[in-house]
SERO-4910 file (N, C-alpha, C, O; in steps of 0.05 Angstrom, whole numbers):
BEGIN
 pado doro    nc1    nc2    nc3   cac1   cac2   cac3    cc1    cc2    cc3    oc1    oc2    oc3
  Met    A     17    -23      0      0      0      0     18     25      0     36     27     16
  Pro    A     12     44    -18     29     68    -19     26     85      5      5     86     18
  Asn    A     47     99     12     48    116     35     41    145     26     57    156     11
  His    A     19    156     33     10    182     24     13    204     46     -6    216     54
  His    A     38    208     54     43    229     74     46    255     59     57    257     37
  Thr    A     37    276     72     42    303     61     71    310     66     84    300     85
  Pro    A     82    327     49    110    336     53    113    349     80     95    362     90
  Arg    A    136    344     92    142    356    118    145    386    116    160    396     98
  Arg    A    133    401    134    136    430    134    160    438    151    167    425    170
  Ala    A    172    460    142    193    472    158    180    486    183    158    496    181
  Arg    A    195    486    204    186    500    228    193    529    225    214    536    216
  Ile    A    174    546    234    179    575    233    188    585    260    176    578    281
  Thr    A    209    601    260    219    613    285    225    643    278    227    650    255
  Phe    A    227    659    299    231    688    295    256    697    308    264    688    330
  Ser    A    270    716    296    291    731    309    278    747    331    254    750    332
  Asp    A    295    758    349    284    774    371    268    798    360    247    805    370
  Ser    A    279    812    340    266    835    329    240    828    315    220    843    317
  Ala    A    239    806    300    215    797    287    194    789    308    170    794    304
  Ala    A    202    776    329    183    768    350    171    793    363    147    793    369
  Lys    A    187    814    366    176    839    377    156    851    357    135    862    365
  Gln    A    162    850    331    143    860    311    116    845    313     95    858    311
  Val    A    117    819    316     93    803    318     77    811    343     53    814    342
  Glu    A     91    815    365     78    823    390     63    850    387     43    854    399
  Asp    A     74    867    370     63    894    366     39    895    347     26    915    345
  Ile    A     34    873    333     11    872    315    -14    868    331    -18    848    345
  Thr    A    -33    887    329    -58    886    344    -82    881    326   -103    873    336
  Asp    A    -79    885    300   -100    881    281   -103    852    275    -85    839    265
  Glu    A   -127    841    280   -132    812    276   -129    804    247   -119    783    240
  Ala    A   -138    821    228   -135    815    200   -106    814    191    -98    797    175
  Ala    A    -89    831    203    -61    831    197    -48    805    208    -31    793    194
  Leu    A    -56    796    231    -46    771    242    -54    747    225    -37    729    221
  His    A    -78    747    215    -87    725    198    -71    725    172    -63    704    161
  Ala    A    -67    749    161    -51    751    136    -23    741    140    -12    727    123
  Leu    A    -11    748    163     16    739    169     16    709    173     34    695    163
  Asp    A     -4    698    187     -5    669    190     -6    654    163      8    634    159
  Arg    A    -22    664    145    -24    651    118      2    653    104     10    634     90
  Thr    A     16    675    106     42    678     93     62    659    105     78    647     91
  Leu    A     62    656    132     81    637    145     75    608    137     94    592    135
  Val    A     50    601    133     44    574    123     56    570     96     68    548     91
  Val    A     54    589     78     66    587     52     96    582     54    107    565     40
  Leu    A    109    597     72    138    594     75    145    567     87    166    555     80
  Ser    A    129    557    106    135    531    118    132    508     98    147    488    100
  Val    A    114    511     79    110    490     59    132    492     37    141    471     27
  Asn    A    139    516     29    159    520      8    178    542     15    175    565      7
  Pro    A    199    536     31    218    557     40    233    570     17    244    592     21
  Asp    A    234    558     -6    249    570    -28    232    589    -45    242    599    -65
  Ile    A    208    595    -37    190    612    -53    200    640    -55    194    654    -75
  Gly    A    214    650    -35    223    678    -35    246    682    -54    259    664    -63
  Glu    A    251    708    -60    274    716    -76    299    720    -59    297    732    -38
  Pro    A    322    710    -68    346    715    -53    353    745    -54    349    759    -74
  Ile    A    362    755    -31    371    783    -29    401    783    -34    416    770    -20
  Pro    A    410    799    -54    439    799    -61    456    807    -37    448    825    -21
  Gly    A    478    794    -34    497    800    -13    518    778    -12    515    757    -24
  Asp    A    539    784      3    561    764      5    567    758     34    591    757     42
  Thr    A    546    754     50    551    747     78    559    718     80    551    701     63
  Pro    A    575    711    100    584    683    103    562    664    113    565    640    112
  Gly    A    541    676    124    519    659    135    499    650    114    505    652     90
  Pro    A    476    641    123    455    633    105    445    655     87    446    679     95
  Gln    A    436    648     63    425    668     44    399    680     54    380    666     60
  Leu    A    399    707     57    375    721     65    356    722     41    365    727     18
  Arg    A    330    717     46    310    716     25    288    735     32    284    743     55
  Gln    A    273    743     11    250    761     15    226    748      1    227    739    -22
  Tyr    A    203    748     16    178    738      4    157    760      8    153    768     31
  Ala    A    144    768    -14    123    788    -12     98    776    -23     97    768    -46
  Asp    A     77    775     -6     51    765    -15     35    790    -21     26    804     -4
  Glu    A     30    795    -47     16    818    -56    -13    818    -48    -25    839    -42
  Val    A    -26    795    -47    -54    792    -39    -57    799    -10    -75    815     -2
  Glu    A    -41    787      7    -42    791     36    -29    817     45    -32    826     68
  Gln    A    -13    829     28      2    853     34     21    849     57     22    864     77
  Val    A     36    827     55     55    820     76     82    816     62     84    804     41
  Arg    A    103    826     75    131    822     65    147    811     88    146    821    111
  Val    A    163    790     83    178    777    103    207    773     93    211    763     71
  Leu    A    226    780    110    254    774    105    261    750    122    254    750    146
  Tyr    A    274    730    111    279    706    126    304    691    115    314    698     93
  Phe    A    313    671    129    332    652    118    324    624    127    309    620    146
  Val    A    335    605    113    328    577    117    353    563    127    375    567    117
  Thr    A    350    545    147    373    530    157    383    510    136    369    504    117
  Ala    A    407    500    140    420    483    121    404    458    114    403    449     91
  Leu    A    390    446    133    375    422    128    346    428    119    330    410    115
  Arg    A    340    454    115    314    463    105    291    456    123    269    453    114
  Thr    A    297    453    149    276    445    168    266    468    185    246    466    198
  Val    A    281    491    184    273    514    200    275    539    182    295    543    169
  Val    A    254    556    183    254    582    170    256    602    193    239    603    210
  Val    A    277    619    192    281    639    212    272    666    201    284    676    182
  Val    A    250    677    211    240    703    202    255    725    216    257    726    240
  Ala    A    267    743    200    283    765    210    268    791    211    274    808    228
  Tyr    A    249    795    193    236    821    191    208    817    179    205    800    161
  Ile    A    188    833    188    161    830    178    150    858    172    154    877    187
  Glu    A    135    860    150    119    883    143     91    874    138     87    857    121
  Val    A     72    884    153     44    877    149     28    902    145      4    901    141
***
């Protein structure tokens, strides 16, 4: 019998500054829009565009959801299991 598991999602975590940004969001619609955007990133961490730079660490990426009007800067860990959100615009 075939195994029909859904693909494993990456875990979302926040930098200290991004966590503070989330704490400051008081509009429920903005929180829902951010949640939907984070689900997209957890399912497909490569969806965002790489931000040019030559840092020795992980590649910083940007994802902008035009429908939800959310922009997120993030990077993905080497094993692609964790997405670290660095900055949020809602």
